[in-house]
C-alpha positions as a Markdown table, in Angstrom:
| # | Residue | x | y | z |
|---|---|---|---|---|
| 1 | Met | -62.1 | -25.8 | 67.3 |
| 2 | Lys | -63.2 | -25.3 | 63.7 |
| 3 | Leu | -65.6 | -22.5 | 64.7 |
| 4 | Phe | -62.9 | -20.9 | 66.9 |
| 5 | Leu | -60.3 | -20.9 | 64.0 |
| 6 | Thr | -62.9 | -19.8 | 61.5 |
| 7 | Cys | -63.9 | -16.7 | 63.5 |
| 8 | Leu | -60.2 | -15.7 | 64.1 |
| 9 | Leu | -59.3 | -16.1 | 60.4 |
| 10 | Ala | -62.5 | -14.3 | 59.2 |
| 11 | Thr | -61.6 | -11.3 | 61.4 |
| 12 | Thr | -58.1 | -11.2 | 60.0 |
| 13 | Val | -59.4 | -11.3 | 56.4 |
| 14 | Leu | -62.1 | -8.7 | 56.9 |
| 15 | Leu | -59.9 | -6.2 | 58.6 |
| 16 | Gly | -57.2 | -6.5 | 55.9 |
| 17 | Gln | -59.3 | -7.1 | 52.8 |
| 18 | Glu | -58.6 | -5.4 | 49.5 |
| 19 | Ser | -59.4 | -6.7 | 46.0 |
| 20 | Gly | -56.7 | -7.9 | 43.5 |
| 21 | Thr | -54.2 | -10.7 | 43.1 |
| 22 | Ile | -50.7 | -10.9 | 44.4 |
| 23 | Ala | -47.4 | -12.3 | 43.3 |
| 24 | Ala | -44.4 | -12.9 | 45.4 |
| 25 | Ser | -42.0 | -11.4 | 43.0 |
| 26 | Glu | -41.0 | -8.6 | 45.3 |
| 27 | Glu | -40.5 | -8.6 | 49.1 |
| 28 | Gln | -39.9 | -5.7 | 51.5 |
| 29 | Arg | -39.4 | -5.8 | 55.2 |
| 30 | Leu | -40.7 | -2.6 | 56.8 |
| 31 | Thr | -41.1 | -1.3 | 60.3 |
| 32 | Leu | -44.3 | 0.3 | 61.4 |
| 33 | Asn | -42.8 | 3.8 | 61.4 |
| 34 | Glu | -41.6 | 3.2 | 57.8 |
| 35 | Cys | -45.1 | 2.3 | 56.7 |
| 36 | Ile | -46.5 | 5.3 | 58.4 |
| 37 | Asp | -44.0 | 7.7 | 56.8 |
| 38 | Arg | -44.7 | 6.3 | 53.4 |
| 39 | Ala | -48.5 | 6.7 | 53.9 |
| 40 | Phe | -48.0 | 10.3 | 55.0 |
| 41 | Gln | -46.1 | 11.1 | 51.8 |
| 42 | Gln | -48.7 | 10.0 | 49.3 |
| 43 | His | -52.0 | 9.0 | 50.7 |
| 44 | Pro | -54.9 | 10.7 | 49.0 |
| 45 | Ser | -56.6 | 11.7 | 52.2 |
| 46 | Leu | -53.6 | 13.8 | 53.2 |
| 47 | Val | -53.3 | 15.2 | 49.7 |
| 48 | Val | -56.8 | 16.5 | 50.0 |
| 49 | Ala | -56.3 | 17.8 | 53.5 |
| 50 | Arg | -53.1 | 19.7 | 52.5 |
| 51 | Ala | -54.9 | 21.2 | 49.5 |
| 52 | Arg | -57.7 | 22.3 | 51.8 |
| 53 | Leu | -55.2 | 24.0 | 54.1 |
| 54 | Ser | -53.5 | 25.7 | 51.1 |
| 55 | Ala | -56.9 | 27.0 | 50.0 |
| 56 | Ala | -57.6 | 28.4 | 53.5 |
| 57 | Glu | -54.2 | 30.1 | 53.6 |
| 58 | Ala | -54.8 | 31.7 | 50.2 |
| 59 | Lys | -58.3 | 32.8 | 51.4 |
| 60 | Asn | -56.6 | 34.4 | 54.4 |
| 61 | Thr | -54.2 | 36.3 | 52.2 |
| 62 | Glu | -57.2 | 37.5 | 50.1 |
| 63 | Ala | -59.1 | 38.7 | 53.2 |
| 64 | Arg | -56.0 | 40.6 | 54.5 |
| 65 | Ser | -55.5 | 42.3 | 51.1 |
| 66 | Ala | -58.9 | 44.0 | 51.5 |
| 67 | Leu | -57.5 | 46.0 | 54.4 |
| 68 | Leu | -54.8 | 47.5 | 52.3 |
| 69 | Pro | -55.0 | 50.3 | 49.7 |
| 70 | Gln | -56.3 | 49.2 | 46.3 |
| 71 | Leu | -54.6 | 50.6 | 43.2 |
| 72 | Arg | -56.4 | 50.3 | 39.9 |
| 73 | Leu | -55.7 | 51.4 | 36.4 |
| 74 | Ser | -58.4 | 51.9 | 33.8 |
| 75 | Ser | -58.4 | 53.3 | 30.2 |
| 76 | Arg | -60.9 | 54.2 | 27.5 |
| 77 | Ala | -60.9 | 55.1 | 23.8 |
| 78 | Ala | -64.1 | 56.2 | 22.0 |
| 79 | Gln | -65.3 | 57.8 | 18.8 |
| 80 | Leu | -67.8 | 60.6 | 19.5 |
| 81 | Ser | -70.6 | 62.0 | 17.3 |
| 82 | Arg | -70.2 | 65.6 | 16.1 |
| 83 | Val | -72.2 | 68.2 | 18.0 |
| 84 | Pro | -72.9 | 71.8 | 17.2 |
| 85 | Asp | -70.0 | 73.9 | 18.2 |
| 86 | Thr | -71.4 | 77.4 | 17.3 |
| 87 | Ile | -74.1 | 79.7 | 18.7 |
| 88 | Ser | -75.8 | 82.7 | 17.2 |
| 89 | Leu | -76.0 | 85.8 | 19.3 |
| 90 | Pro | -77.9 | 89.1 | 18.6 |
| 91 | Phe | -75.7 | 91.9 | 17.3 |
| 92 | Ile | -72.7 | 89.6 | 17.5 |
| 93 | Gly | -73.5 | 86.9 | 15.1 |
| 94 | Thr | -72.3 | 83.3 | 15.0 |
| 95 | Gln | -69.7 | 82.5 | 17.5 |
| 96 | Thr | -67.7 | 79.3 | 18.1 |
| 97 | Leu | -68.0 | 78.1 | 21.7 |
| 98 | Phe | -65.9 | 75.0 | 21.9 |
| 99 | Pro | -64.3 | 72.9 | 19.2 |
| 100 | Ser | -66.3 | 69.7 | 18.4 |
| 101 | Ile | -63.8 | 66.9 | 19.2 |
| 102 | Thr | -65.0 | 63.6 | 17.8 |
| 103 | His | -62.6 | 61.3 | 19.7 |
| 104 | Ser | -61.8 | 60.7 | 23.3 |
| 105 | Tyr | -58.9 | 59.0 | 25.1 |
| 106 | Ser | -58.5 | 58.6 | 28.8 |
| 107 | Ala | -56.5 | 56.8 | 31.5 |
| 108 | Arg | -57.3 | 56.8 | 35.2 |
| 109 | Leu | -55.2 | 55.7 | 38.1 |
| 110 | Ser | -57.3 | 55.2 | 41.3 |
| 111 | Leu | -56.3 | 54.6 | 44.8 |
| 112 | Gln | -58.9 | 53.5 | 47.4 |
| 113 | Gln | -58.5 | 52.8 | 51.1 |
| 114 | Ala | -61.2 | 51.5 | 53.4 |
| 115 | Val | -61.4 | 53.8 | 56.4 |
| 116 | Phe | -64.4 | 52.1 | 58.2 |
| 117 | Ser | -66.3 | 49.1 | 56.9 |
| 118 | Gly | -68.6 | 48.4 | 59.9 |
| 119 | Phe | -65.9 | 46.0 | 61.1 |
| 120 | Arg | -66.8 | 43.6 | 58.2 |
| 121 | Leu | -63.3 | 43.5 | 56.7 |
| 122 | Ala | -61.7 | 42.9 | 60.1 |
| 123 | Arg | -64.1 | 40.1 | 60.9 |
| 124 | Asn | -63.5 | 38.6 | 57.4 |
| 125 | Val | -59.8 | 38.4 | 58.3 |
| 126 | Asp | -60.7 | 36.7 | 61.6 |
| 127 | Ile | -62.9 | 34.2 | 59.8 |
| 128 | Ala | -60.1 | 33.4 | 57.3 |
| 129 | Glu | -57.6 | 33.0 | 60.2 |
| 130 | Tyr | -59.9 | 30.6 | 62.0 |
| 131 | Gln | -60.4 | 28.7 | 58.8 |
| 132 | Val | -56.7 | 28.2 | 58.5 |
| 133 | Ser | -56.5 | 27.0 | 62.1 |
| 134 | Ala | -59.4 | 24.6 | 61.5 |
| 135 | Ala | -57.9 | 23.3 | 58.3 |
| 136 | Ser | -54.6 | 22.8 | 60.0 |
| 137 | Glu | -56.2 | 20.8 | 62.9 |
| 138 | Glu | -58.2 | 18.8 | 60.3 |
| 139 | Leu | -54.9 | 17.9 | 58.6 |
| 140 | Val | -53.6 | 16.7 | 62.0 |
| 141 | Arg | -56.8 | 14.7 | 62.5 |
| 142 | Asp | -56.5 | 13.0 | 59.1 |
| 143 | Arg | -52.8 | 12.2 | 59.8 |
| 144 | Thr | -53.8 | 10.5 | 63.2 |
| 145 | Glu | -56.6 | 8.6 | 61.5 |
| 146 | Leu | -54.3 | 7.4 | 58.8 |
| 147 | Glu | -51.6 | 6.5 | 61.3 |
| 148 | Leu | -54.1 | 4.4 | 63.2 |
| 149 | Asn | -55.4 | 2.7 | 60.0 |
| 150 | Val | -51.8 | 1.9 | 58.9 |
| 151 | Thr | -51.1 | 0.6 | 62.4 |
| 152 | Val | -54.2 | -1.7 | 62.3 |
| 153 | Ala | -53.3 | -2.9 | 58.8 |
| 154 | Tyr | -49.6 | -3.6 | 59.9 |
| 155 | Trp | -50.5 | -5.6 | 62.9 |
| 156 | Asn | -53.3 | -7.4 | 61.0 |
| 157 | Leu | -50.6 | -8.6 | 58.6 |
| 158 | Tyr | -48.3 | -9.6 | 61.5 |
| 159 | Arg | -51.2 | -11.5 | 63.1 |
| 160 | Ala | -52.0 | -13.3 | 59.8 |
| 161 | Ile | -48.4 | -14.3 | 59.4 |
| 162 | Lys | -48.2 | -15.6 | 63.0 |
| 163 | Phe | -51.4 | -17.5 | 62.6 |
| 164 | Glu | -50.0 | -19.2 | 59.4 |
| 165 | Gln | -46.8 | -20.1 | 61.3 |
| 166 | Val | -48.7 | -21.6 | 64.2 |
| 167 | Ile | -51.0 | -23.6 | 62.0 |
| 168 | Ala | -48.1 | -24.7 | 59.8 |
| 169 | Gln | -46.4 | -26.0 | 62.9 |
| 170 | Ser | -49.6 | -27.8 | 63.9 |
| 171 | Val | -49.7 | -29.4 | 60.4 |
| 172 | Thr | -46.1 | -30.6 | 60.9 |
| 173 | Gln | -47.0 | -32.1 | 64.3 |
| 174 | Leu | -50.1 | -33.8 | 63.0 |
| 175 | Thr | -48.2 | -35.2 | 60.1 |
| 176 | Glu | -45.7 | -36.8 | 62.7 |
| 177 | Arg | -48.7 | -37.9 | 64.7 |
| 178 | Val | -50.2 | -39.7 | 61.6 |
| 179 | Arg | -46.9 | -41.5 | 61.2 |
| 180 | Glu | -46.8 | -42.5 | 64.8 |
| 181 | Ile | -50.4 | -43.7 | 64.9 |
| 182 | Arg | -49.9 | -45.6 | 61.7 |
| 183 | Asn | -46.9 | -47.4 | 63.4 |
| 184 | Phe | -49.1 | -48.2 | 66.4 |
| 185 | Ala | -51.8 | -49.6 | 64.1 |
| 186 | Asn | -49.3 | -51.8 | 62.4 |
| 187 | Gln | -48.3 | -53.1 | 65.8 |
| 188 | Gly | -51.9 | -53.7 | 66.8 |
| 189 | Leu | -51.8 | -50.9 | 69.4 |
| 190 | Ala | -54.3 | -48.7 | 67.5 |
| 191 | Thr | -57.2 | -49.1 | 65.3 |
| 192 | Glu | -57.8 | -48.0 | 61.7 |
| 193 | Gly | -60.4 | -45.6 | 63.1 |
| 194 | Asp | -57.7 | -43.9 | 65.2 |
| 195 | Val | -55.6 | -43.4 | 62.1 |
| 196 | Leu | -58.5 | -41.9 | 60.2 |
| 197 | Lys | -59.3 | -39.6 | 63.1 |
| 198 | Val | -55.8 | -38.2 | 63.1 |
| 199 | Gln | -55.8 | -37.8 | 59.3 |
| 200 | Ala | -59.1 | -36.0 | 59.4 |
| 201 | Gln | -57.7 | -33.7 | 62.1 |
| 202 | Arg | -54.7 | -33.0 | 59.9 |
| 203 | Ser | -56.9 | -32.3 | 56.8 |
| 204 | Asp | -59.0 | -29.8 | 58.8 |
| 205 | Ile | -55.8 | -28.0 | 59.9 |
| 206 | Gln | -54.4 | -28.0 | 56.4 |
| 207 | Leu | -57.6 | -26.4 | 55.2 |
| 208 | Arg | -57.1 | -23.7 | 57.9 |
| 209 | His | -53.5 | -23.3 | 56.7 |
| 210 | Val | -54.8 | -22.5 | 53.2 |
| 211 | Glu | -57.1 | -19.9 | 54.6 |
| 212 | Thr | -54.3 | -18.3 | 56.6 |
| 213 | Gln | -52.1 | -18.0 | 53.5 |
| 214 | Ser | -55.0 | -16.2 | 51.7 |
| 215 | Ala | -55.4 | -13.9 | 54.8 |
| 216 | Ile | -51.7 | -13.0 | 54.6 |
| 217 | Arg | -52.1 | -12.0 | 50.9 |
| 218 | Leu | -55.2 | -9.8 | 51.6 |
| 219 | Ala | -53.7 | -8.2 | 54.7 |
| 220 | Ala | -50.5 | -7.4 | 52.8 |
| 221 | Met | -52.5 | -5.8 | 49.9 |
| 222 | Ser | -54.4 | -3.7 | 52.5 |
| 223 | Leu | -51.2 | -2.4 | 53.9 |
| 224 | Asn | -49.7 | -1.9 | 50.5 |
| 225 | Ser | -52.6 | 0.2 | 49.3 |
| 226 | Met | -52.1 | 2.6 | 52.2 |
| 227 | Thr | -48.3 | 2.9 | 51.8 |
| 228 | Gly | -48.4 | 3.3 | 48.0 |
| 229 | Ala | -46.6 | 0.1 | 47.2 |
| 230 | Pro | -47.8 | -2.1 | 44.3 |
| 231 | Leu | -50.5 | -4.5 | 45.6 |
| 232 | Glu | -48.5 | -7.5 | 44.4 |
| 233 | Thr | -45.6 | -6.6 | 46.7 |
| 234 | Thr | -44.9 | -9.1 | 49.5 |
| 235 | Thr | -44.6 | -7.0 | 52.6 |
| 236 | Val | -43.2 | -8.5 | 55.8 |
| 237 | Pro | -43.4 | -6.7 | 59.2 |
| 238 | Ala | -40.0 | -6.1 | 60.7 |
| 239 | Asp | -41.4 | -5.1 | 64.1 |
| 240 | Val | -42.7 | -7.3 | 66.9 |
| 241 | Pro | -45.5 | -6.3 | 69.3 |
| 242 | Glu | -44.2 | -4.7 | 72.5 |
| 243 | Val | -46.3 | -5.2 | 75.6 |
| 244 | Ser | -45.9 | -1.9 | 77.4 |
| 245 | Ser | -48.3 | 0.7 | 78.7 |
| 246 | Pro | -48.9 | 3.8 | 76.6 |
| 247 | Ser | -47.9 | 7.2 | 77.8 |
| 248 | Gly | -50.4 | 8.4 | 80.4 |
| 249 | Ser | -52.2 | 5.1 | 80.8 |
| 250 | Ser | -51.7 | 5.0 | 84.5 |
| 251 | Glu | -53.5 | 8.3 | 85.0 |
| 252 | Asn | -57.0 | 8.7 | 86.2 |
| 253 | Leu | -59.6 | 8.3 | 83.5 |
| 254 | Ser | -61.1 | 11.8 | 84.2 |
| 255 | Ile | -57.6 | 13.3 | 83.7 |
| 256 | Leu | -57.3 | 11.5 | 80.3 |
| 257 | Ile | -60.7 | 12.8 | 79.2 |
| 258 | Gln | -59.8 | 16.4 | 80.1 |
| 259 | Gln | -56.5 | 15.9 | 78.2 |
| 260 | Ser | -58.3 | 14.6 | 75.2 |
| 261 | Lys | -60.6 | 17.7 | 75.2 |
| 262 | Arg | -57.5 | 19.8 | 74.9 |
| 263 | Gln | -55.6 | 17.7 | 72.4 |
| 264 | Arg | -58.0 | 16.0 | 70.0 |
| 265 | Pro | -57.5 | 17.8 | 66.7 |
| 266 | Glu | -61.1 | 17.4 | 65.5 |
| 267 | Leu | -62.4 | 19.1 | 68.7 |
| 268 | Arg | -59.9 | 21.9 | 68.3 |
| 269 | Ala | -61.0 | 22.3 | 64.7 |
| 270 | Ile | -64.6 | 22.6 | 65.5 |
| 271 | Ile | -63.8 | 25.2 | 68.3 |
| 272 | His | -62.1 | 27.2 | 65.6 |
| 273 | Arg | -65.2 | 26.9 | 63.5 |
| 274 | Gln | -67.3 | 28.1 | 66.4 |
| 275 | Ser | -65.1 | 31.2 | 66.5 |
| 276 | Met | -65.6 | 31.6 | 62.7 |
| 277 | Ser | -69.3 | 31.5 | 63.3 |
| 278 | Gln | -69.1 | 34.2 | 66.0 |
| 279 | Ala | -67.0 | 36.4 | 63.7 |
| 280 | Gly | -69.6 | 35.8 | 61.0 |
| 281 | Val | -72.3 | 37.2 | 63.2 |
| 282 | Asp | -70.2 | 40.3 | 63.9 |
| 283 | Ala | -69.6 | 40.7 | 60.1 |
| 284 | Ala | -73.3 | 40.4 | 59.4 |
| 285 | Arg | -74.2 | 43.0 | 62.0 |
| 286 | Gly | -71.8 | 45.4 | 60.3 |
| 287 | Gly | -74.4 | 45.8 | 57.5 |
| 288 | Trp | -76.2 | 48.3 | 59.8 |
| 289 | Leu | -73.1 | 50.6 | 60.0 |
| 290 | Pro | -71.8 | 53.1 | 57.5 |
| 291 | Gln | -69.0 | 52.4 | 55.0 |
| 292 | Val | -66.3 | 55.2 | 54.8 |
| 293 | Met | -63.8 | 55.1 | 51.9 |
| 294 | Leu | -60.8 | 57.4 | 51.1 |
| 295 | Asn | -60.4 | 57.9 | 47.3 |
| 296 | Ala | -57.7 | 59.5 | 45.2 |
| 297 | Asn | -57.6 | 59.6 | 41.4 |
| 298 | Tyr | -55.3 | 60.8 | 38.7 |
| 299 | Asp | -56.8 | 61.3 | 35.2 |
| 300 | Tyr | -54.8 | 61.7 | 32.0 |
| 301 | Ala | -57.1 | 62.3 | 29.0 |
| 302 | Arg | -57.5 | 63.8 | 25.6 |
| 303 | Pro | -59.5 | 65.9 | 25.9 |
| 304 | Asn | -59.6 | 66.3 | 29.7 |
| 305 | Gln | -63.2 | 67.0 | 30.7 |
| 306 | Arg | -62.2 | 69.2 | 33.6 |
| 307 | Ile | -60.4 | 71.6 | 31.3 |
| 308 | Ile | -62.6 | 74.3 | 29.7 |
| 309 | Pro | -62.7 | 74.9 | 26.9 |
| 310 | Pro | -61.8 | 71.3 | 25.9 |
| 311 | Lys | -58.6 | 70.9 | 23.9 |
| 312 | Asp | -57.6 | 68.1 | 21.6 |
| 313 | Gln | -54.5 | 67.4 | 23.6 |
| 314 | Trp | -53.4 | 65.2 | 26.6 |
| 315 | Asp | -53.8 | 66.8 | 30.0 |
| 316 | Gly | -53.7 | 65.5 | 33.5 |
| 317 | Ser | -55.8 | 66.3 | 36.6 |
| 318 | Trp | -56.3 | 64.8 | 40.0 |
| 319 | Asp | -58.8 | 64.6 | 42.9 |
| 320 | Val | -58.8 | 63.4 | 46.5 |
| 321 | Gly | -61.9 | 62.8 | 48.6 |
| 322 | Ile | -63.7 | 60.8 | 51.2 |
| 323 | Ser | -67.0 | 59.0 | 50.6 |
| 324 | Leu | -69.6 | 57.6 | 53.0 |
| 325 | Gln | -72.3 | 55.1 | 52.2 |
| 326 | Trp | -75.0 | 54.0 | 54.6 |
| 327 | Asn | -77.6 | 51.5 | 53.7 |
| 328 | Ile | -80.5 | 53.1 | 55.6 |
| 329 | Trp | -83.2 | 50.6 | 54.5 |
| 330 | Asp | -82.6 | 47.2 | 52.7 |
| 331 | Trp | -85.9 | 45.5 | 53.4 |
| 332 | Ser | -84.5 | 43.5 | 56.3 |
| 333 | Ala | -81.7 | 41.9 | 54.3 |
| 334 | Thr | -79.1 | 42.7 | 56.9 |
| 335 | Ser | -81.5 | 41.3 | 59.6 |
| 336 | Ala | -81.9 | 38.1 | 57.7 |
| 337 | Gln | -78.1 | 37.8 | 57.2 |
| 338 | Thr | -77.6 | 38.3 | 60.9 |
| 339 | Ala | -80.2 | 35.7 | 61.8 |
| 340 | Gln | -78.6 | 33.2 | 59.5 |
| 341 | Ala | -75.2 | 33.8 | 61.1 |
| 342 | Glu | -76.6 | 33.5 | 64.6 |
| 343 | Ala | -78.3 | 30.2 | 63.6 |
| 344 | Ala | -75.0 | 28.9 | 62.3 |
| 345 | Leu | -73.3 | 29.9 | 65.5 |
| 346 | Ser | -76.0 | 28.0 | 67.6 |
| 347 | Gln | -75.5 | 24.9 | 65.4 |
| 348 | Thr | -71.7 | 25.0 | 65.9 |
| 349 | Arg | -72.0 | 25.4 | 69.6 |
| 350 | Ala | -74.3 | 22.4 | 69.8 |
| 351 | Ser | -71.8 | 20.4 | 67.6 |
| 352 | Val | -69.0 | 21.3 | 70.0 |
| 353 | Ala | -70.9 | 20.0 | 73.0 |
| 354 | Gln | -71.9 | 16.9 | 71.1 |
| 355 | Leu | -68.3 | 16.2 | 70.0 |
| 356 | Glu | -67.0 | 16.7 | 73.5 |
| 357 | Asp | -69.4 | 13.9 | 74.7 |
| 358 | Val | -68.3 | 11.7 | 71.8 |
| 359 | Val | -64.6 | 12.3 | 72.6 |
| 360 | Ala | -65.2 | 11.5 | 76.3 |
| 361 | Leu | -67.0 | 8.3 | 75.5 |
| 362 | Asp | -64.3 | 7.3 | 73.1 |
| 363 | Val | -61.5 | 7.8 | 75.7 |
| 364 | Ala | -63.5 | 5.8 | 78.2 |
| 365 | Gln | -64.1 | 2.9 | 75.8 |
| 366 | Gln | -60.5 | 2.7 | 74.7 |
| 367 | Tyr | -59.2 | 3.1 | 78.2 |
| 368 | Phe | -61.1 | 0.0 | 79.5 |
| 369 | Lys | -60.4 | -1.9 | 76.3 |
| 370 | Arg | -56.7 | -1.4 | 76.9 |
| 371 | Lys | -57.0 | -2.6 | 80.4 |
| 372 | Glu | -59.0 | -5.6 | 79.2 |
| 373 | Ala | -56.4 | -6.4 | 76.5 |
| 374 | Gln | -53.6 | -6.2 | 79.1 |
| 375 | Glu | -55.3 | -8.6 | 81.4 |
| 376 | Lys | -56.0 | -11.0 | 78.5 |
| 377 | Ile | -52.2 | -11.2 | 77.8 |
| 378 | Ser | -51.5 | -12.5 | 81.2 |
| 379 | Val | -54.2 | -15.1 | 81.0 |
| 380 | Ala | -53.1 | -16.1 | 77.5 |
| 381 | Glu | -49.5 | -16.5 | 78.6 |
| 382 | Asp | -50.5 | -18.7 | 81.5 |
| 383 | Gly | -52.7 | -20.7 | 79.1 |
| 384 | Leu | -49.9 | -21.1 | 76.6 |
| 385 | Lys | -47.5 | -22.4 | 79.3 |
| 386 | Gln | -50.1 | -24.8 | 80.6 |
| 387 | Ala | -51.0 | -26.1 | 77.1 |
| 388 | Thr | -47.4 | -26.5 | 76.2 |
| 389 | Glu | -46.6 | -28.5 | 79.3 |
| 390 | Ser | -49.8 | -30.6 | 79.0 |
| 391 | His | -48.9 | -31.3 | 75.3 |
| 392 | Arg | -45.4 | -32.4 | 76.3 |
| 393 | Ile | -46.6 | -34.7 | 79.0 |
| 394 | Thr | -49.4 | -36.2 | 76.9 |
| 395 | Ser | -47.0 | -36.7 | 74.0 |
| 396 | Glu | -44.6 | -38.6 | 76.2 |
| 397 | Lys | -47.4 | -40.8 | 77.6 |
| 398 | Phe | -48.8 | -41.3 | 74.1 |
| 399 | Lys | -45.4 | -42.7 | 72.9 |
| 400 | Gln | -45.5 | -45.1 | 75.9 |
| 401 | Gly | -49.1 | -46.1 | 75.1 |
| 402 | Leu | -50.4 | -44.6 | 78.4 |
| 403 | Val | -53.0 | -42.2 | 76.8 |
| 404 | Thr | -55.5 | -42.7 | 74.1 |
| 405 | Asn | -55.4 | -41.2 | 70.6 |
| 406 | Ser | -58.3 | -38.9 | 71.5 |
| 407 | Glu | -56.4 | -37.5 | 74.5 |
| 408 | Met | -53.5 | -36.8 | 72.3 |
| 409 | Leu | -55.6 | -35.0 | 69.7 |
| 410 | Asp | -57.2 | -33.0 | 72.5 |
| 411 | Ala | -53.8 | -31.9 | 73.7 |
| 412 | Glu | -52.8 | -30.9 | 70.1 |
| 413 | Thr | -56.0 | -28.9 | 69.8 |
| 414 | Ala | -55.5 | -27.2 | 73.1 |
| 415 | Leu | -51.9 | -26.2 | 72.2 |
| 416 | Leu | -53.0 | -24.8 | 68.9 |
| 417 | Gln | -55.8 | -22.7 | 70.5 |
| 418 | Ala | -53.4 | -21.5 | 73.2 |
| 419 | Arg | -50.8 | -20.3 | 70.6 |
| 420 | Ile | -53.5 | -18.5 | 68.5 |
| 421 | Ser | -55.0 | -17.0 | 71.6 |
| 422 | His | -51.6 | -15.7 | 72.8 |
| 423 | Thr | -50.9 | -14.1 | 69.4 |
| 424 | Gln | -54.4 | -12.7 | 69.3 |
| 425 | Ala | -54.1 | -11.2 | 72.8 |
| 426 | Met | -50.7 | -9.5 | 72.0 |
| 427 | Ile | -52.1 | -7.9 | 68.8 |
| 428 | Asp | -55.3 | -6.8 | 70.5 |
| 429 | Phe | -53.2 | -5.1 | 73.2 |
| 430 | Val | -51.0 | -3.3 | 70.7 |
| 431 | Leu | -54.0 | -2.1 | 68.8 |
| 432 | Ala | -55.8 | -1.1 | 72.0 |
| 433 | Val | -52.8 | 1.0 | 72.9 |
| 434 | Ala | -52.8 | 2.7 | 69.5 |
| 435 | Arg | -56.5 | 3.4 | 69.7 |
| 436 | Leu | -56.2 | 4.9 | 73.2 |
| 437 | Lys | -53.3 | 7.1 | 72.1 |
| 438 | Lys | -55.5 | 8.4 | 69.2 |
| 439 | Ala | -58.5 | 8.9 | 71.6 |
| 440 | Ile | -56.4 | 11.0 | 74.0 |
| 441 | Gly | -55.0 | 13.0 | 71.1 |
| 442 | Leu | -51.3 | 12.0 | 71.5 |
């Protein structure tokens, strides 16, 4: 029995463990949904995921802006050196050609529109859109993971509390048993060894009671850390486990696997990243194609270089044109960029196939674990009924002196184990349902 209780309590402590001390100065009763909502509002993992999505959306806006006309304003002011402004001609003499103007001021308003970019700009927009979709799915993934973690912490706390209640009840029963066996010893119906044996049993259960109280504190701190509550807050679950099948649990396993491949956010995210890689290959190949730009400029300068002879005054001029740039030879730089993009695409495709296998295995594991947990509940309920009835009968016989002290202690131990096993089975089922729900992508 000692090994049995120790294993159960150690599991509860390890699953709910967080460092710190706790004080029972505050108490809050929360439902599971309330805990999940609080975690969604402030948990750092979701803060990071939302920031990642915001960055992807901003990048998408930046990529789209490259398709639109770009308007720029530039200006310049300069002091110029004096240059000769006269020329000597035969028979004419010295003549002034242009005045030597020693200062220059200019302003240029430029409009540029990409006409053809080798599809690079369009593919960059596609990449940015796929990045937004992937970041959005990753946010959903982080939400579902956090929801499962909160669910596990919540029911770990519930289990620890129930264990404490069961063991506290056992301590009360054994205390009464010590009183009874002491009375029997006084009447000569029991030995001092019988009394010591019951007292030793009670001491062992009291030790387990202390451990369960510590497990409650640690489990509460684990849940508080996820919901943003102070660690010293005493949190009490308001929900009780419901033994019901999850949505879709009666369907064929192969149907659930196919459903998970459509709905798992991490799989949808990596598929978007595969599309990003394909668009990256197309963008890299665009380096082999010409770039065509439409340009329009308006210059307002003093002096304006297009006016001859130059005048020390402000004048405006404009020009409109189309330019073509074609990188005929770049020492295989474009080929290397394309090869890198194709290698990244191959890696992403392999990652998609690998993740599909992982998802299928996860669904299968959680599906059978849920079935196992459901079967254990039925067995645990029968065991609890049998142990309760056996304890009642043995207790009545013990009071009449028809059974030994050892038989009574065995009945006490069996009842305690049955109660703990029943609670454990119910929590295992609730968590199995939650894990199957996440595995399917619901």
